[in-house]
KEZA-161298 format. One line per field, with one value per atom (N, C-alpha, C): residue in three letters; atom name; x, y, z. Coordinates in nm, 4 decimals. Layout:
<nodes>
type: [ALA / ...];
atom: [CA / ...];
xx: [X / ...];
yy: [Y / ...];
zz: [Z / ...];
</nodes>
This chain:
<nodes>
type: [MET / MET / MET / ILE / ILE / ILE / GLY / GLY / GLY / GLU / GLU / GLU / LEU / LEU / LEU / LEU / LEU / LEU / SER / SER / SER / THR / THR / THR / LEU / LEU / LEU / CYS / CYS / CYS / ALA / ALA / ALA / LEU / LEU / LEU / CYS / CYS / CYS / TRP / TRP / TRP / ALA / ALA / ALA / ILE / ILE / ILE / GLY / GLY / GLY / ILE / ILE / ILE / VAL / VAL / VAL / LEU / LEU / LEU / MET / MET / MET / ARG / ARG / ARG / LYS / LYS / LYS / GLY / GLY / GLY / GLY / GLY / GLY / GLU / GLU / GLU / THR / THR / THR / VAL / VAL / VAL / PRO / PRO / PRO / PRO / PRO / PRO / LEU / LEU / LEU / ALA / ALA / ALA / LEU / LEU / LEU / ASN / ASN / ASN / PHE / PHE / PHE / PHE / PHE / PHE / LYS / LYS / LYS / ASN / ASN / ASN / SER / SER / SER / VAL / VAL / VAL / ALA / ALA / ALA / PHE / PHE / PHE / VAL / VAL / VAL / LEU / LEU / LEU / LEU / LEU / LEU / LEU / LEU / LEU / ILE / ILE / ILE / SER / SER / SER / MET / MET / MET / ALA / ALA / ALA / ALA / ALA / ALA / LEU / LEU / LEU / GLY / GLY / GLY / VAL / VAL / VAL / ALA / ALA / ALA / ALA / ALA / ALA / PHE / PHE / PHE / PRO / PRO / PRO / GLU / GLU / GLU / SER / SER / SER / GLY / GLY / GLY / THR / THR / THR / GLY / GLY / GLY / GLY / GLY / GLY / ASP / ASP / ASP / TRP / TRP / TRP / VAL / VAL / VAL / LEU / LEU / LEU / LEU / LEU / LEU / LEU / LEU / LEU / LEU / LEU / LEU / SER / SER / SER / GLY / GLY / GLY / ALA / ALA / ALA / LEU / LEU / LEU / GLY / GLY / GLY / LEU / LEU / LEU / GLY / GLY / GLY / LEU / LEU / LEU / GLY / GLY / GLY / ASP / ASP / ASP / THR / THR / THR / LEU / LEU / LEU / PHE / PHE / PHE / LEU / LEU / LEU / ALA / ALA / ALA / ALA / ALA / ALA / LEU / LEU / LEU / ASN / ASN / ASN / ARG / ARG / ARG / LEU / LEU / LEU / GLY / GLY / GLY / ALA / ALA / ALA / GLY / GLY / GLY / ARG / ARG / ARG / THR / THR / THR / ALA / ALA / ALA / LEU / LEU / LEU / VAL / VAL / VAL / GLU / GLU / GLU / CYS / CYS / CYS / CYS / CYS / CYS / TYR / TYR / TYR / GLY / GLY / GLY / PRO / PRO / PRO / ALA / ALA / ALA / VAL / VAL / VAL / ALA / ALA / ALA / VAL / VAL / VAL / CYS / CYS / CYS / LEU / LEU / LEU / PHE / PHE / PHE / ALA / ALA / ALA / HIS / HIS / HIS / PRO / PRO / PRO / GLY / GLY / GLY / LEU / LEU / LEU / GLU / GLU / GLU / LEU / LEU / LEU / THR / THR / THR / LEU / LEU / LEU / THR / THR / THR / PRO / PRO / PRO / ALA / ALA / ALA / LEU / LEU / LEU / PRO / PRO / PRO / ALA / ALA / ALA / GLY / GLY / GLY / ALA / ALA / ALA / ALA / ALA / ALA / LEU / LEU / LEU / VAL / VAL / VAL / LEU / LEU / LEU / VAL / VAL / VAL / GLY / GLY / GLY / LEU / LEU / LEU / VAL / VAL / VAL / LEU / LEU / LEU / ALA / ALA / ALA / ALA / ALA / ALA / ARG / ARG / ARG / PRO / PRO / PRO / ARG / ARG / ARG / LEU / LEU / LEU / ARG / ARG / ARG / ARG / ARG / ARG / ALA / ALA / ALA / ALA / ALA / ALA];
atom: [N / CA / C / N / CA / C / N / CA / C / N / CA / C / N / CA / C / N / CA / C / N / CA / C / N / CA / C / N / CA / C / N / CA / C / N / CA / C / N / CA / C / N / CA / C / N / CA / C / N / CA / C / N / CA / C / N / CA / C / N / CA / C / N / CA / C / N / CA / C / N / CA / C / N / CA / C / N / CA / C / N / CA / C / N / CA / C / N / CA / C / N / CA / C / N / CA / C / N / CA / C / N / CA / C / N / CA / C / N / CA / C / N / CA / C / N / CA / C / N / CA / C / N / CA / C / N / CA / C / N / CA / C / N / CA / C / N / CA / C / N / CA / C / N / CA / C / N / CA / C / N / CA / C / N / CA / C / N / CA / C / N / CA / C / N / CA / C / N / CA / C / N / CA / C / N / CA / C / N / CA / C / N / CA / C / N / CA / C / N / CA / C / N / CA / C / N / CA / C / N / CA / C / N / CA / C / N / CA / C / N / CA / C / N / CA / C / N / CA / C / N / CA / C / N / CA / C / N / CA / C / N / CA / C / N / CA / C / N / CA / C / N / CA / C / N / CA / C / N / CA / C / N / CA / C / N / CA / C / N / CA / C / N / CA / C / N / CA / C / N / CA / C / N / CA / C / N / CA / C / N / CA / C / N / CA / C / N / CA / C / N / CA / C / N / CA / C / N / CA / C / N / CA / C / N / CA / C / N / CA / C / N / CA / C / N / CA / C / N / CA / C / N / CA / C / N / CA / C / N / CA / C / N / CA / C / N / CA / C / N / CA / C / N / CA / C / N / CA / C / N / CA / C / N / CA / C / N / CA / C / N / CA / C / N / CA / C / N / CA / C / N / CA / C / N / CA / C / N / CA / C / N / CA / C / N / CA / C / N / CA / C / N / CA / C / N / CA / C / N / CA / C / N / CA / C / N / CA / C / N / CA / C / N / CA / C / N / CA / C / N / CA / C / N / CA / C / N / CA / C / N / CA / C / N / CA / C / N / CA / C / N / CA / C / N / CA / C / N / CA / C / N / CA / C / N / CA / C / N / CA / C / N / CA / C / N / CA / C / N / CA / C / N / CA / C / N / CA / C / N / CA / C / N / CA / C / N / CA / C / N / CA / C / N / CA / C / N / CA / C / N / CA / C / N / CA / C / N / CA / C / N / CA / C / N / CA / C];
xx: [4.5965 / 4.6144 / 4.4865 / 4.4226 / 4.3021 / 4.1885 / 4.1843 / 4.0805 / 4.0926 / 4.2133 / 4.2352 / 4.1995 / 4.2370 / 4.2058 / 4.0550 / 3.9853 / 3.8411 / 3.7678 / 3.8144 / 3.7487 / 3.7706 / 3.8873 / 3.9132 / 3.8278 / 3.8170 / 3.7320 / 3.5853 / 3.5432 / 3.4060 / 3.3789 / 3.4709 / 3.4553 / 3.4550 / 3.5384 / 3.5426 / 3.4109 / 3.3592 / 3.2309 / 3.1178 / 3.1210 / 3.0185 / 3.0256 / 3.1449 / 3.1610 / 3.1116 / 3.1437 / 3.0967 / 2.9446 / 2.8891 / 2.7435 / 2.6764 / 2.7345 / 2.6777 / 2.6796 / 2.7902 / 2.7994 / 2.6963 / 2.6804 / 2.5820 / 2.4397 / 2.4111 / 2.2777 / 2.2529 / 2.3559 / 2.3424 / 2.3116 / 2.3830 / 2.3589 / 2.2207 / 2.1816 / 2.0493 / 1.9392 / 1.9643 / 1.8664 / 1.8405 / 1.9255 / 1.9038 / 1.7835 / 1.7511 / 1.6406 / 1.5295 / 1.5579 / 1.4602 / 1.4275 / 1.2985 / 1.2621 / 1.3161 / 1.3393 / 1.3978 / 1.3204 / 1.1885 / 1.1099 / 1.1277 / 1.1231 / 1.1408 / 1.2837 / 1.3818 / 1.5209 / 1.5442 / 1.4842 / 1.4977 / 1.4303 / 1.3134 / 1.2444 / 1.3291 / 1.3880 / 1.4749 / 1.5963 / 1.6615 / 1.7803 / 1.7484 / 1.6385 / 1.6016 / 1.5582 / 1.4943 / 1.4537 / 1.5754 / 1.6721 / 1.7942 / 1.8693 / 1.8795 / 1.9493 / 1.8792 / 1.7465 / 1.6710 / 1.6945 / 1.6916 / 1.7167 / 1.8584 / 1.9563 / 2.0945 / 2.1123 / 2.0391 / 2.0443 / 1.9890 / 1.8764 / 1.8184 / 1.9110 / 1.9747 / 2.0697 / 2.1884 / 2.2396 / 2.3528 / 2.3151 / 2.1965 / 2.1514 / 2.1345 / 2.0799 / 2.0633 / 2.1995 / 2.2938 / 2.4270 / 2.5005 / 2.4758 / 2.5423 / 2.4628 / 2.3424 / 2.2598 / 2.1987 / 2.1732 / 2.1146 / 1.9628 / 1.8891 / 1.7432 / 1.6920 / 1.5958 / 1.5397 / 1.4586 / 1.3898 / 1.3090 / 1.3482 / 1.4453 / 1.4878 / 1.3746 / 1.3733 / 1.2673 / 1.2887 / 1.4034 / 1.4356 / 1.3633 / 1.3146 / 1.2519 / 1.1072 / 1.0627 / 0.9238 / 0.8462 / 0.7155 / 0.6335 / 0.6725 / 0.7036 / 0.7456 / 0.8769 / 0.9679 / 1.0959 / 1.0736 / 0.9803 / 0.9535 / 0.8870 / 0.8008 / 0.7366 / 0.8414 / 0.9328 / 1.0396 / 1.1305 / 1.1594 / 1.2440 / 1.1773 / 1.0485 / 0.9761 / 0.9631 / 0.9374 / 0.9268 / 1.0605 / 1.1670 / 1.3007 / 1.3348 / 1.3024 / 1.3288 / 1.2466 / 1.1203 / 1.0338 / 1.0858 / 1.1283 / 1.1788 / 1.3167 / 1.4073 / 1.5442 / 1.5602 / 1.5164 / 1.5343 / 1.4277 / 1.3099 / 1.2024 / 1.2071 / 1.1794 / 1.1717 / 1.3104 / 1.4012 / 1.5335 / 1.6126 / 1.6163 / 1.6923 / 1.6261 / 1.4931 / 1.4248 / 1.4578 / 1.4565 / 1.4935 / 1.6401 / 1.7261 / 1.8679 / 1.8849 / 1.8134 / 1.8242 / 1.7688 / 1.6637 / 1.6102 / 1.7123 / 1.7784 / 1.8822 / 1.9989 / 2.0332 / 2.1416 / 2.1098 / 1.9848 / 1.9435 / 1.9458 / 1.9048 / 1.8930 / 2.0262 / 2.1055 / 2.2285 / 2.3543 / 2.3518 / 2.4721 / 2.5454 / 2.6405 / 2.7105 / 2.7953 / 2.8665 / 2.9556 / 2.8809 / 2.7757 / 2.7000 / 2.6221 / 2.5735 / 2.5053 / 2.6023 / 2.7265 / 2.8283 / 2.8518 / 2.8471 / 2.8609 / 2.7467 / 2.6249 / 2.5100 / 2.5246 / 2.5643 / 2.5842 / 2.6927 / 2.7892 / 2.8991 / 2.8503 / 2.7345 / 2.6799 / 2.6171 / 2.5805 / 2.5150 / 2.6055 / 2.7269 / 2.8195 / 2.8476 / 2.8865 / 2.9100 / 2.7851 / 2.6675 / 2.5448 / 2.5218 / 2.5447 / 2.5305 / 2.6370 / 2.7597 / 2.8686 / 2.8391 / 2.7875 / 2.7542 / 2.6493 / 2.5492 / 2.4455 / 2.5040 / 2.5949 / 2.6547 / 2.7427 / 2.8253 / 2.9141 / 2.8365 / 2.7198 / 2.6388 / 2.5621 / 2.5479 / 2.4719 / 2.5543 / 2.5037 / 2.5842 / 2.6064 / 2.5175 / 2.5302 / 2.6361 / 2.6802 / 2.7767 / 2.9209 / 2.9462 / 3.0791 / 3.1873 / 3.1611 / 3.2581 / 3.3504 / 3.4733 / 3.5690 / 3.6040 / 3.6131 / 3.6444 / 3.7944 / 3.8600 / 4.0032 / 4.0226 / 4.1346 / 4.1583 / 4.1593 / 4.1880 / 4.1950 / 4.0587 / 3.9511 / 3.8185 / 3.7753 / 3.7762 / 3.7386 / 3.8400 / 3.9664 / 4.0663 / 4.0388 / 4.0092 / 3.9769 / 3.8496 / 3.7484 / 3.6222 / 3.6446 / 3.7277 / 3.7562 / 3.8285 / 3.9235 / 3.9953 / 3.9009 / 3.8112 / 3.7141 / 3.6238 / 3.5778 / 3.4892 / 3.5587 / 3.6834 / 3.7593 / 3.7769 / 3.8075 / 3.8224 / 3.6941 / 3.5818 / 3.4535 / 3.4172 / 3.4445 / 3.4163 / 3.5006 / 3.6277 / 3.7142 / 3.6687 / 3.6241 / 3.5810 / 3.4469 / 3.3607 / 3.2256 / 3.2148 / 3.3180 / 3.3072 / 3.2989 / 3.2313 / 3.2216 / 3.3585 / 3.3760 / 3.5034 / 3.5144 / 3.6301 / 3.6563 / 3.7010 / 3.6401 / 3.6780 / 3.7841 / 3.8864 / 3.9960 / 3.9648 / 3.9996 / 3.9806 / 4.0874 / 4.0448 / 4.1408 / 4.2065];
yy: [2.2408 / 2.1099 / 2.0265 / 2.0264 / 1.9458 / 2.0011 / 2.1329 / 2.1937 / 2.1512 / 2.1497 / 2.1081 / 1.9606 / 1.8772 / 1.7350 / 1.7125 / 1.7790 / 1.7605 / 1.8150 / 1.9262 / 1.9790 / 1.8868 / 1.8261 / 1.7297 / 1.6046 / 1.5568 / 1.4412 / 1.4719 / 1.5941 / 1.6357 / 1.6306 / 1.6833 / 1.6805 / 1.5370 / 1.4520 / 1.3119 / 1.2414 / 1.2647 / 1.2047 / 1.2554 / 1.3847 / 1.4405 / 1.3742 / 1.3566 / 1.2938 / 1.1492 / 1.0763 / 0.9379 / 0.9355 / 1.0277 / 1.0359 / 1.0650 / 1.1536 / 1.1869 / 1.0654 / 0.9921 / 0.8732 / 0.7691 / 0.7500 / 0.6541 / 0.6975 / 0.8265 / 0.8765 / 0.8621 / 0.8822 / 0.8659 / 0.7204 / 0.6286 / 0.4857 / 0.4462 / 0.4950 / 0.4645 / 0.5214 / 0.6365 / 0.7008 / 0.6273 / 0.5305 / 0.4519 / 0.3596 / 0.3205 / 0.2274 / 0.2826 / 0.3873 / 0.4428 / 0.5858 / 0.6225 / 0.7610 / 0.8614 / 0.9860 / 1.0865 / 1.1078 / 1.1115 / 1.1355 / 1.0215 / 0.8977 / 0.7828 / 0.7773 / 0.8068 / 0.8071 / 0.9150 / 1.0317 / 1.1402 / 1.1048 / 1.0421 / 1.0017 / 0.9017 / 0.8053 / 0.7068 / 0.7750 / 0.8632 / 0.9341 / 1.0143 / 1.0874 / 1.1700 / 1.0856 / 0.9727 / 0.8843 / 0.8260 / 0.7783 / 0.7237 / 0.8339 / 0.9516 / 1.0625 / 1.1013 / 1.1008 / 1.1373 / 1.0362 / 0.9080 / 0.8044 / 0.8172 / 0.8376 / 0.8535 / 0.9800 / 1.0862 / 1.2093 / 1.1853 / 1.1160 / 1.0870 / 0.9995 / 0.9012 / 0.8155 / 0.8976 / 0.9861 / 1.0709 / 1.1641 / 1.2226 / 1.3140 / 1.2403 / 1.1189 / 1.0406 / 1.0031 / 0.9663 / 0.9279 / 1.0462 / 1.1659 / 1.2854 / 1.3546 / 1.3055 / 1.3653 / 1.4985 / 1.5174 / 1.6424 / 1.6251 / 1.7231 / 1.7162 / 1.7240 / 1.6388 / 1.6378 / 1.7641 / 1.8137 / 1.9345 / 2.0336 / 2.1215 / 2.2178 / 2.3140 / 2.3575 / 2.4450 / 2.5910 / 2.6228 / 2.7632 / 2.8178 / 2.7334 / 2.7806 / 2.8229 / 2.9175 / 2.9605 / 2.8871 / 2.9059 / 2.8430 / 2.8879 / 3.0161 / 3.0688 / 3.0095 / 2.9848 / 2.9215 / 2.7821 / 2.7082 / 2.5716 / 2.5722 / 2.6692 / 2.6796 / 2.7086 / 2.8023 / 2.8336 / 2.7133 / 2.6396 / 2.5212 / 2.4157 / 2.3911 / 2.2930 / 2.3376 / 2.4665 / 2.5187 / 2.5094 / 2.5434 / 2.5335 / 2.3895 / 2.2969 / 2.1556 / 2.1042 / 2.1465 / 2.1007 / 2.1511 / 2.2769 / 2.3323 / 2.2770 / 2.2768 / 2.2346 / 2.0853 / 2.0113 / 1.8660 / 1.7953 / 1.8532 / 1.7902 / 1.8250 / 1.9483 / 1.9920 / 2.0056 / 2.0750 / 2.1013 / 1.9749 / 1.8823 / 1.7596 / 1.6695 / 1.6700 / 1.5908 / 1.6448 / 1.7769 / 1.8364 / 1.8098 / 1.8127 / 1.7826 / 1.6394 / 1.5439 / 1.4046 / 1.3848 / 1.4587 / 1.4514 / 1.5062 / 1.6170 / 1.6727 / 1.5760 / 1.5102 / 1.4123 / 1.2994 / 1.2549 / 1.1495 / 1.1980 / 1.3212 / 1.3714 / 1.4200 / 1.4862 / 1.5491 / 1.4674 / 1.3838 / 1.3133 / 1.3933 / 1.3290 / 1.3904 / 1.5107 / 1.4996 / 1.6077 / 1.7348 / 1.7232 / 1.8422 / 1.9006 / 1.8149 / 1.8655 / 1.9446 / 1.9000 / 1.9740 / 2.1114 / 2.1203 / 2.2510 / 2.3439 / 2.2913 / 2.3727 / 2.4162 / 2.3238 / 2.3575 / 2.4627 / 2.4636 / 2.5593 / 2.7027 / 2.7210 / 2.8555 / 2.9126 / 2.8260 / 2.8742 / 2.9675 / 2.9237 / 3.0018 / 3.1405 / 3.1506 / 3.2833 / 3.3723 / 3.3129 / 3.3935 / 3.4521 / 3.3715 / 3.4207 / 3.5258 / 3.5013 / 3.5963 / 3.7312 / 3.7299 / 3.8556 / 3.9320 / 3.8603 / 3.9261 / 3.9827 / 3.9090 / 3.9572 / 4.0797 / 4.0741 / 4.1866 / 4.3092 / 4.2876 / 4.3992 / 4.4674 / 4.3987 / 4.4563 / 4.5662 / 4.6900 / 4.8009 / 4.7947 / 4.7345 / 4.7324 / 4.6370 / 4.5425 / 4.4434 / 4.4916 / 4.5851 / 4.6434 / 4.5363 / 4.4428 / 4.3382 / 4.3837 / 4.3374 / 4.3699 / 4.2422 / 4.2556 / 4.1429 / 4.1405 / 4.0335 / 4.0187 / 3.9442 / 3.9605 / 3.8908 / 3.7384 / 3.6868 / 3.5420 / 3.4755 / 3.5431 / 3.4823 / 3.4531 / 3.5505 / 3.5163 / 3.4229 / 3.4329 / 3.3425 / 3.1989 / 3.1792 / 3.0451 / 2.9915 / 3.0769 / 3.0356 / 2.9958 / 3.0698 / 3.0380 / 2.9044 / 2.8782 / 2.7497 / 2.6325 / 2.6483 / 2.5423 / 2.5202 / 2.6293 / 2.6181 / 2.5512 / 2.5867 / 2.5235 / 2.3742 / 2.3391 / 2.1983 / 2.1205 / 2.1802 / 2.1127 / 2.0973 / 2.1991 / 2.1900 / 2.0794 / 2.0723 / 1.9676 / 1.8284 / 1.8166 / 1.6865 / 1.6437 / 1.7403 / 1.7072 / 1.6940 / 1.7333 / 1.7287 / 1.5849 / 1.5630 / 1.4258 / 1.3717 / 1.2447 / 1.1798 / 1.1634 / 1.1955 / 1.1756 / 1.0320 / 0.9660 / 0.8276 / 0.8247 / 0.7524 / 0.7399 / 0.6276 / 0.6510 / 0.5463 / 0.4409 / 0.3163 / 0.2084 / 0.1574];
zz: [0.5049 / 0.4439 / 0.4525 / 0.5704 / 0.5867 / 0.5008 / 0.4827 / 0.3995 / 0.2544 / 0.2022 / 0.0646 / 0.0460 / 0.1437 / 0.1364 / 0.1385 / 0.2303 / 0.2402 / 0.1184 / 0.0619 / -0.0577 / -0.1776 / -0.1864 / -0.2932 / -0.2754 / -0.1520 / -0.1248 / -0.1525 / -0.1235 / -0.1519 / -0.3025 / -0.3812 / -0.5271 / -0.5785 / -0.5217 / -0.5624 / -0.5286 / -0.4092 / -0.3699 / -0.4589 / -0.4922 / -0.5806 / -0.7180 / -0.7707 / -0.9025 / -0.8996 / -0.7952 / -0.7827 / -0.7731 / -0.6952 / -0.6826 / -0.8155 / -0.8945 / -1.0247 / -1.1165 / -1.1164 / -1.2006 / -1.1567 / -1.0260 / -0.9767 / -1.0105 / -0.9985 / -1.0343 / -1.1843 / -1.2640 / -1.4091 / -1.4437 / -1.3793 / -1.4037 / -1.3537 / -1.2363 / -1.1831 / -1.2699 / -1.3306 / -1.4162 / -1.5456 / -1.5794 / -1.7012 / -1.6868 / -1.5624 / -1.5410 / -1.4524 / -1.3762 / -1.2821 / -1.3244 / -1.3278 / -1.3626 / -1.2602 / -1.3023 / -1.2133 / -1.0824 / -1.0874 / -0.9656 / -0.8655 / -0.9122 / -0.8227 / -0.7680 / -0.8518 / -0.8078 / -0.7027 / -0.7230 / -0.6273 / -0.4946 / -0.5008 / -0.3786 / -0.3004 / -0.3708 / -0.3057 / -0.2424 / -0.3182 / -0.2694 / -0.1433 / -0.1472 / -0.0321 / 0.0876 / 0.0629 / 0.1727 / 0.2434 / 0.1664 / 0.2257 / 0.3015 / 0.2429 / 0.3085 / 0.4389 / 0.4397 / 0.5597 / 0.6720 / 0.6388 / 0.7397 / 0.7955 / 0.7064 / 0.7519 / 0.8360 / 0.8019 / 0.8808 / 1.0208 / 1.0318 / 1.1631 / 1.2468 / 1.1840 / 1.2562 / 1.3060 / 1.2208 / 1.2596 / 1.3736 / 1.3648 / 1.4704 / 1.6029 / 1.5985 / 1.7212 / 1.7794 / 1.6944 / 1.7413 / 1.8044 / 1.7536 / 1.8066 / 1.9162 / 1.9427 / 2.0469 / 2.0082 / 1.8811 / 1.8311 / 1.8237 / 1.8727 / 1.8700 / 1.7269 / 1.6933 / 1.5582 / 1.5320 / 1.6326 / 1.6182 / 1.7276 / 1.7006 / 1.8025 / 1.8382 / 1.9622 / 2.0112 / 1.9728 / 1.9176 / 1.8894 / 1.7667 / 1.6787 / 1.5554 / 1.5761 / 1.4945 / 1.4981 / 1.3888 / 1.3873 / 1.2846 / 1.1455 / 1.1319 / 1.0020 / 0.9556 / 1.0503 / 1.0149 / 0.9589 / 1.0200 / 0.9742 / 0.8369 / 0.8116 / 0.6803 / 0.5735 / 0.6023 / 0.5065 / 0.4838 / 0.5895 / 0.5765 / 0.4888 / 0.5112 / 0.4306 / 0.2852 / 0.2640 / 0.1276 / 0.0551 / 0.1258 / 0.0675 / 0.0314 / 0.1202 / 0.0923 / -0.0241 / -0.0297 / -0.1395 / -0.2732 / -0.2777 / -0.4035 / -0.4396 / -0.3417 / -0.3706 / -0.3849 / -0.2832 / -0.2856 / -0.3670 / -0.3743 / -0.4499 / -0.5967 / -0.6279 / -0.7669 / -0.8315 / -0.7638 / -0.8215 / -0.8518 / -0.7562 / -0.7788 / -0.8827 / -0.8877 / -0.9904 / -1.1298 / -1.1439 / -1.2723 / -1.3064 / -1.2040 / -1.2250 / -1.2754 / -1.2142 / -1.2569 / -1.3974 / -1.4313 / -1.5679 / -1.6677 / -1.6323 / -1.7201 / -1.7330 / -1.6247 / -1.6275 / -1.7252 / -1.7269 / -1.8199 / -1.9644 / -1.9868 / -2.1241 / -2.1810 / -2.0979 / -2.1466 / -2.1196 / -2.0192 / -1.9776 / -1.8706 / -1.8062 / -1.6930 / -1.7352 / -1.8472 / -1.8910 / -1.9258 / -2.0050 / -2.0447 / -1.9278 / -1.8370 / -1.7189 / -1.6316 / -1.6247 / -1.5494 / -1.6111 / -1.7441 / -1.8099 / -1.7708 / -1.7675 / -1.7279 / -1.5830 / -1.4961 / -1.3551 / -1.3364 / -1.4256 / -1.4158 / -1.4313 / -1.4905 / -1.5098 / -1.3828 / -1.2866 / -1.1653 / -1.0850 / -1.0601 / -0.9785 / -1.0344 / -1.1616 / -1.2174 / -1.2164 / -1.2377 / -1.2349 / -1.0966 / -0.9932 / -0.8562 / -0.8276 / -0.8729 / -0.8492 / -0.9138 / -1.0367 / -1.1048 / -1.0243 / -0.9752 / -0.8944 / -0.7654 / -0.7020 / -0.5776 / -0.6014 / -0.7057 / -0.7327 / -0.7815 / -0.8410 / -0.8894 / -0.7765 / -0.6634 / -0.5520 / -0.4856 / -0.4839 / -0.4310 / -0.2803 / -0.2075 / -0.0619 / -0.0102 / -0.0914 / -0.0451 / -0.0569 / -0.1454 / -0.1648 / -0.1854 / -0.2746 / -0.3050 / -0.4172 / -0.4124 / -0.5180 / -0.5943 / -0.7236 / -0.8103 / -0.8361 / -0.7932 / -0.8189 / -0.9505 / -1.0157 / -1.1434 / -1.1293 / -1.0119 / -0.9934 / -1.0115 / -0.9745 / -0.9820 / -1.1264 / -1.2173 / -1.3543 / -1.4221 / -1.3858 / -1.4445 / -1.4009 / -1.2744 / -1.2251 / -1.2876 / -1.2990 / -1.3611 / -1.5064 / -1.5766 / -1.7170 / -1.7290 / -1.6396 / -1.6429 / -1.6172 / -1.5206 / -1.4920 / -1.6128 / -1.6738 / -1.7891 / -1.9073 / -1.9328 / -2.0418 / -2.0136 / -1.8895 / -1.8535 / -1.8730 / -1.8359 / -1.8536 / -2.0008 / -2.0791 / -2.2235 / -2.2860 / -2.2495 / -2.3038 / -2.2600 / -2.1350 / -2.0840 / -2.1434 / -2.1775 / -2.2234 / -2.3745 / -2.4476 / -2.5941 / -2.6404 / -2.7513 / -2.8044 / -2.8424 / -2.8181 / -2.8507 / -3.0025 / -3.0540 / -3.1966 / -3.2188 / -3.3137 / -3.3430 / -3.4509 / -3.4221 / -3.5196 / -3.6175 / -3.7411 / -3.8427 / -3.8225 / -3.8167 / -3.7897 / -3.9145];
</nodes>
């Protein structure tokens, strides 16, 4: 029960965040908006870590681990999110959601194609993906105007 509630709340928070980023993108360029978003998130992360007593720089990592972490952050949070915000400005929230919907199936195809993982595809997975895709297409289609 708690898992379903938290996953629903996560989707709701994501949707609210997308709408806020879309509205912010009307006046702020994607790079500046992304820098602001990441700065606020970083400050909130440091506050959370201090409140929970978590070390900001754990001693268990090696130099190579830190390089990979920084590279991953630069690509994902820097470049990836900036491109996402630019797409949000150009395509709108509905069409951007359609594009994002392609990420999961692409990863799934790669995972199921990998022989070493020995994954099995159940009928529920493509059926669920199809339902989500149909819902997104219906939500993103242009509104038809009725003649008054």
